[in-house]
N, C-alpha and C positions, 0 to 999 in steps of 0.2 A: 063495485070491489069492494067497498068496505067490509062488507058481507066477507068474500072470499079470503082476506087478511083477518078477519077473527074467524076463521074457519082452519085456517092455517096458522095462526097464535095456537086453538085449543088441540088441534092432530095431530100438528108441529111430533112432539116425543112422542108419543104414540108412533107414528107413522114411522120414524127415528127407529126406534128398539123392533120394530116387526122385520123395517126393512134389513134388520141389522142380522135376524135370524135367516131370513133369508137367502144374504149376498154371502155371508159368512163372517163379516167385517166391517167395522163403523167406514171405511172411505169407498168403499161399493155402495153401500147400504145410505148417503149422503150423496151420493151421486144417483142413485136411481130415484128420491124423495124428488130432489132436486128434478129429475124429468119430467116425473109423475104429477107434479105439483105445477110446472110450466104448460105443460098438458092440459090440466085440469083448469088451470087460471085462464088461459085462453078460453076457454067455452062454461064458464063456469055459471053462467045465467040462465042454460040449458040442461046444464046440468044438476044446480041448485032446484029448475023445477019437475025437472022430468024422475030426477036421480030424486029416493023415499030416505034415500041415504049416503050421506057426499063421500065420508068415512069406508062405506063398504068399497066404490067407489074407486076409490082410489088404492085402498087395499091389492083389489081385482087386478086395475092394470098394472098394478105394482106386481102382479103378480105375472100376469099377462110382458110384464114389460124384462121382466127379468128370465124366463125362458127363453123369448126373445135373445136378448143379449147370450144367456144359455148356447143357443144352440150354435149362434155369430160364431160363438169363443172357442168352440167347439172344431174348428174347423182347422185341417194343418195350415198353419202358414209356415213354408221354404225360407229359410234364409241361406243368402250365394254366403255367406263369411261370420264368423260367431261375431258374436259382438265382446268388444277389449272391458271391458268392466260386468263382470258377475251381477246378479241381480241381489240386491240387497236387502236381507229377510225384514219384513213387517216387525212388527212388536204388536204381536197380539196375544193378550192375555187368555185367548184359551185355546194356542196355542197345539198343546199337550196334553190337551182335555180330550178325552177316550168319547164321551158320551157329545161332545161339540166336532170332534173328528172323522166320528160314523153319520155324524149328523149332516156333515158337511156331505160327507159322499152320497147323499141320496139322492135321487134325480128331480127337477125341481119343482114338481106336482107333487110328489110323496114331500117331499122336505115342507112344504106352502100346508102343507093338510096339516101335518103334527106342530107348525108353529099355528095354524090357525087355530086347531084342538085343544093342546094343552097348556099353548102361551098364551092365545087369545082366549080362550078358554068359549067354544064357537061352540052352540049343536052342533049335530050334522045338516042339519038345515041350513043353521045360518054356513056351512060353511059351502055349502050346494051352492047358493046364491052369490056366494063371493069370486068361488071360481068359477060361477055358468057349468057346473057340471050338474050330476043327478045324485042322488043321495046312496046310490051303488055304488058310483063311483068313491065319492067319497071314503068312502066305508073297505072299499078294494082295494084303495090307494094309501090308506092306515093302515088297514091288514099287513100290505106288503113292506111298506115301510118299515112297521114295529119287527117283523120277522127278521128284518134286514141288520136293524140293531140292535134284534136280539139276537143272531147268528156275530155278528161283529164282534158286539160287546160281551158277548160269554166264552169268544174267543180270546181277547186282550186281559181279561181281570179272572179268569178261570170261575166262567157259569156268573149268568144276573139273573 
């Protein structure tokens, strides 16, 4: 388990940044990282032995977990009555940032591709390996995401 503790000490800051980019806020990012690290820790010996890069394994698990959560949360939940207290807005420093808002509006896989490409500076082959998809899928998802961002940002800031 000491190997796992060392892995967490070294990888945690990067995983939290990656999670923030995936989820759009630091609170959900911390929850996502914790969930994934619990699963990785339970299988650490196997992952360390079979995976060439445990950080890449953790990132892929984060993307898969995030997409699964996103799919579950998109289901409509009806309430019998309205809650007594309104939602309290979160203090998010990127709340009114046009690029951040546009990125947050992308589907999870497209957002993951852009985060890995431009934030983590990975190649198409590395992204494909992390996400478990082909390089062609990475290219098409990146192209669709960039087109969406251009459309949204071009309309909001007068052409980008």
